[in-house]
Wavefront OBJ file of the C-alpha trace (Angstrom):
o trace
v 5.095 28.851 1.124
v 1.430 29.387 0.354
v 0.105 28.960 -3.148
v -2.451 27.123 -5.195
v -0.642 23.841 -4.527
v -0.098 24.537 -0.834
v -0.292 21.298 1.146
v -1.004 19.148 -1.894
v 0.939 15.916 -2.379
v 2.699 15.530 -5.715
v 4.729 12.816 -7.450
v 7.084 13.841 -10.244
v 8.839 10.965 -11.991
v 12.101 11.458 -13.826
v 12.904 14.362 -11.491
v 16.658 13.965 -11.120
v 17.323 16.434 -13.948
v 15.836 18.426 -16.811
v 12.113 18.984 -17.160
v 11.185 16.782 -14.199
v 13.502 18.655 -11.872
v 12.127 22.011 -13.052
v 8.535 20.884 -12.486
v 9.324 19.520 -9.023
v 11.017 22.757 -7.995
v 8.165 24.905 -9.355
v 5.511 22.875 -7.561
v 7.452 22.904 -4.297
v 7.864 26.682 -4.595
v 4.074 26.893 -4.656
v 3.790 24.963 -1.396
v 3.343 21.379 -2.597
v 4.842 18.433 -0.755
v 6.775 16.825 -3.579
v 8.017 13.270 -3.973
v 10.677 13.071 -6.672
v 11.474 9.747 -8.271
v 14.126 8.423 -10.658
v 16.924 5.863 -10.680
v 19.786 8.330 -10.121
v 20.016 8.969 -6.387
v 23.390 10.722 -6.034
v 25.373 12.843 -8.457
v 27.634 10.523 -10.415
v 25.360 7.469 -10.152
v 24.520 7.924 -13.834
v 27.699 7.421 -15.818
v 26.623 9.745 -18.641
v 24.207 12.386 -17.344
v 24.451 14.982 -14.582
v 21.763 15.444 -11.947
v 20.344 13.389 -9.090
v 17.295 12.963 -6.875
v 19.152 14.135 -3.795
v 20.335 17.189 -5.714
v 16.735 18.057 -6.566
v 15.633 17.550 -2.959
v 18.482 19.740 -1.685
v 17.612 22.529 -4.114
v 13.971 22.429 -3.004
v 14.922 22.437 0.700
v 17.343 25.335 0.223
v 14.497 27.318 -1.373
v 12.270 26.626 1.636
v 10.195 23.805 0.142
v 9.518 20.237 1.167
v 10.470 17.176 -0.872
v 11.431 13.553 -0.450
v 13.333 11.268 -2.788
v 11.823 7.887 -3.656
v 14.222 5.983 -5.924
v 12.431 3.721 -8.398
v 13.034 1.902 -11.651
v 9.721 2.403 -13.426
v 10.427 -0.482 -15.770
v 9.747 -2.726 -12.761
v 6.164 -3.297 -11.633
v 7.192 -3.747 -7.995
v 8.907 -0.346 -8.028
v 5.808 1.304 -9.483
v 3.718 -0.102 -6.646
v 6.309 0.813 -4.015
v 6.520 4.393 -5.278
v 2.852 5.146 -4.687
v 2.733 3.226 -1.409
v 5.788 5.056 -0.053
v 4.536 8.514 -0.985
v 1.093 7.927 0.510
v 2.683 6.629 3.703
v 5.222 9.461 4.002
v 3.266 12.447 2.668
v -0.405 11.487 2.430
v -2.982 10.896 -0.323
v -1.910 11.878 -3.825
v -3.288 15.057 -5.371
v -1.036 15.321 -8.436
v 0.826 12.767 -10.545
v 3.314 14.001 -13.146
v 4.523 11.208 -15.436
v 7.771 12.564 -16.832
v 10.250 9.651 -16.651
v 11.653 8.502 -19.974
v 14.211 6.210 -21.539
v 15.132 6.567 -25.187
v 17.043 4.567 -27.770
v 17.485 6.105 -31.192
v 17.605 3.089 -33.466
v 15.916 2.571 -36.852
v 12.991 0.149 -36.864
v 14.838 -2.446 -38.938
v 17.556 -2.730 -36.276
v 15.616 -1.970 -33.088
v 16.591 -4.329 -30.265
v 13.774 -6.213 -28.560
v 15.012 -5.406 -25.055
v 15.148 -1.701 -25.897
v 11.616 -1.854 -27.333
v 10.247 -3.546 -24.205
v 12.051 -1.154 -21.875
v 10.780 1.933 -23.664
v 7.176 0.742 -23.574
v 7.450 -0.182 -19.889
v 8.746 3.256 -18.894
v 6.981 5.522 -21.395
v 3.591 3.806 -21.668
v 3.026 1.072 -19.105
v 4.363 3.034 -16.101
v 2.131 6.119 -16.624
v -0.832 3.784 -17.213
v -0.226 1.766 -14.043
v 0.644 4.730 -11.838
v -2.611 6.344 -12.943
v -4.485 3.157 -12.032
v -2.926 3.241 -8.572
v -3.743 6.876 -7.773
v -7.188 7.093 -9.384
v -9.250 5.391 -6.638
v -8.220 7.981 -4.062
v -8.608 10.898 -6.453
v -12.082 9.757 -7.448
v -13.142 9.253 -3.842
v -11.993 12.778 -2.946
v -13.285 14.205 -6.242
v -9.978 15.965 -6.759
v -6.831 15.105 -8.670
v -4.546 15.988 -11.544
v -2.616 13.614 -13.790
v -0.145 15.193 -16.195
v 1.688 13.139 -18.813
v 4.780 14.729 -20.323
v 4.858 14.104 -24.051
v 6.939 15.319 -26.985
v 6.621 16.798 -30.425
v 7.917 13.406 -31.595
v 4.319 12.154 -31.222
v 3.339 14.165 -34.282
v 3.388 12.448 -37.658
v 6.409 13.164 -39.885
v 5.644 15.574 -42.722
v 6.312 14.449 -46.286
v 7.103 13.247 -48.787
v 9.905 14.017 -49.039
v 10.648 12.982 -45.444
v 13.370 14.517 -43.322
v 12.525 13.016 -39.903
v 15.395 12.058 -37.617
v 16.308 8.426 -38.230
v 15.676 6.284 -35.163
v 12.929 8.370 -33.555
v 10.005 6.176 -34.639
v 9.641 4.084 -31.482
v 9.998 7.102 -29.222
v 7.312 8.921 -31.216
v 5.090 5.842 -31.150
v 5.331 5.666 -27.347
v 4.516 9.350 -26.945
v 1.577 9.097 -29.354
v 0.221 6.225 -27.259
v 0.652 8.338 -24.123
v -1.319 11.188 -25.664
v -4.215 8.948 -26.684
v -4.203 7.466 -23.193
v -4.362 10.983 -21.730
v -7.418 12.090 -23.692
v -9.212 8.778 -23.202
v -8.634 8.771 -19.456
v -9.677 12.425 -19.220
v -13.028 11.491 -20.735
v -13.437 8.516 -18.391
v -12.818 10.450 -15.164
v -14.272 13.846 -16.106
v -17.408 13.231 -14.032
v -15.177 12.541 -11.016
v -13.465 15.962 -11.256
v -10.105 14.352 -12.050
v -8.002 16.216 -14.611
v -5.782 14.502 -17.193
v -3.617 16.299 -19.745
v -0.584 15.766 -21.965
v 2.036 18.506 -22.206
v 4.966 18.885 -24.591
v 7.672 21.508 -25.007
v 6.993 23.929 -27.835
v 10.703 24.037 -28.602
v 13.712 21.875 -27.815
v 14.623 21.825 -24.126
v 18.421 21.364 -23.821
v 18.284 18.849 -20.978
v 21.331 16.683 -20.175
v 19.745 13.832 -22.159
v 19.101 16.021 -25.205
v 22.680 17.267 -25.135
v 24.054 13.735 -24.678
v 22.190 12.484 -27.757
v 23.280 15.542 -29.738
v 19.691 16.521 -30.488
v 20.552 20.195 -30.030
v 23.216 20.221 -32.735
v 22.339 22.675 -35.452
v 19.149 23.810 -33.704
v 18.766 27.598 -34.001
v 18.697 29.459 -30.666
v 15.117 30.617 -31.192
v 13.947 26.989 -31.150
v 15.560 26.253 -27.774
v 13.272 26.479 -24.750
v 14.194 26.763 -21.079
v 12.668 24.079 -18.813
v 10.933 26.819 -16.836
v 8.338 27.100 -19.614
v 7.377 23.458 -19.144
v 7.354 23.897 -15.367
v 5.035 26.908 -15.541
v 2.724 25.226 -18.054
v 2.633 22.105 -15.875
v 1.694 24.242 -12.877
v -1.142 25.838 -14.854
v -2.510 22.450 -15.924
v -2.346 21.094 -12.364
v -4.138 24.032 -10.763
v -6.712 24.871 -13.429
v -10.482 24.518 -13.546
v -11.203 20.748 -13.728
v -14.310 21.365 -15.797
v -12.404 23.178 -18.548
v -8.659 22.563 -18.504
v -8.640 18.812 -19.077
v -8.281 16.413 -21.981
v -5.667 18.665 -23.569
v -2.766 17.690 -25.815
v -0.930 20.971 -25.586
v 2.420 22.721 -25.850
v 4.068 24.917 -23.254
v 4.304 28.358 -24.838
v 0.944 28.344 -26.660
v -0.743 27.274 -23.421
v 0.945 30.023 -21.420
v -0.019 32.565 -24.087
v -3.623 31.340 -24.008
v -3.767 31.703 -20.226
v -1.977 35.055 -20.190
v 0.977 33.764 -18.163
v 4.383 35.329 -18.696
v 7.778 34.102 -17.495
v 10.613 36.444 -16.596
v 14.261 35.418 -16.516
v 13.898 32.332 -18.746
v 15.335 32.096 -22.243
l 1 2 3 4 5 6 7 8 9 10 11 12 13 14 15 16 17 18 19 20 21 22 23 24 25 26 27 28 29 30 31 32 33 34 35 36 37 38 39 40 41 42 43 44 45 46 47 48 49 50 51 52 53 54 55 56 57 58 59 60 61 62 63 64 65 66 67 68 69 70 71 72 73 74 75 76 77 78 79 80 81 82 83 84 85 86 87 88 89 90 91 92 93 94 95 96 97 98 99 100 101 102 103 104 105 106 107 108 109 110 111 112 113 114 115 116 117 118 119 120 121 122 123 124 125 126 127 128 129 130 131 132 133 134 135 136 137 138 139 140 141 142 143 144 145 146 147 148 149 150 151 152 153 154 155 156 157 158 159 160 161 162 163 164 165 166 167 168 169 170 171 172 173 174 175 176 177 178 179 180 181 182 183 184 185 186 187 188 189 190 191 192 193 194 195 196 197 198 199 200 201 202 203 204 205 206 207 208 209 210 211 212 213 214 215 216 217 218 219 220 221 222 223 224 225 226 227 228 229 230 231 232 233 234 235 236 237 238 239 240 241 242 243 244 245 246 247 248 249 250 251 252 253 254 255 256 257 258 259 260 261 262 263 264 265 266 267 268
């Protein structure tokens, strides 16, 4: 496989299913050497959701790509360090980091459990921050690198009054808003080093196993549903684009693809 990512080393977190899996498969199809990371190693390890790291690796290998699985709990600092160390040892210096891993509890602020609050911030905010810290020295030295943080429309402020926002989404939205501000701030800091940092969200609702489990797709009209391939293609565009122009973005999949003149066939 020879493409714009040919030979480049990529980490995709949260790649056992959904958007992360789609991004990993798209990047591998373009020739990248992909390290996929999550907590679910084998199908059935997660008692509620389908998908696994080994399933993602098998799908990539069957398509002719190269990938390794590096299990990690990104709520743990030692696992964050081990992830980067393992990938650099097994595949080489990092070219692309995609921070996609997430954990979500839908609880109203008044009843939000402290342990859930801490866990969400560790995975959604602290882990992308620390992983970026760990890969930046090498990227800066080589004057090449892409960091992509996967965000959500939940980062946007609720519209009102009257308000109709989903009850319990405040902490998730707060974490994603923090991730977006981190993305633009870091992009400004490392622009002179030719390192690209962006935040990307779906422009519709992606019916991932997690979305379906939480019932977030109930009552959503079909035209608002978006296949994960749109996120994968937009992620590819952001991680292969001109580092002097396509950086510091808080963007959404379909508008970005329209802007760049990229079309997807076979996705709904």
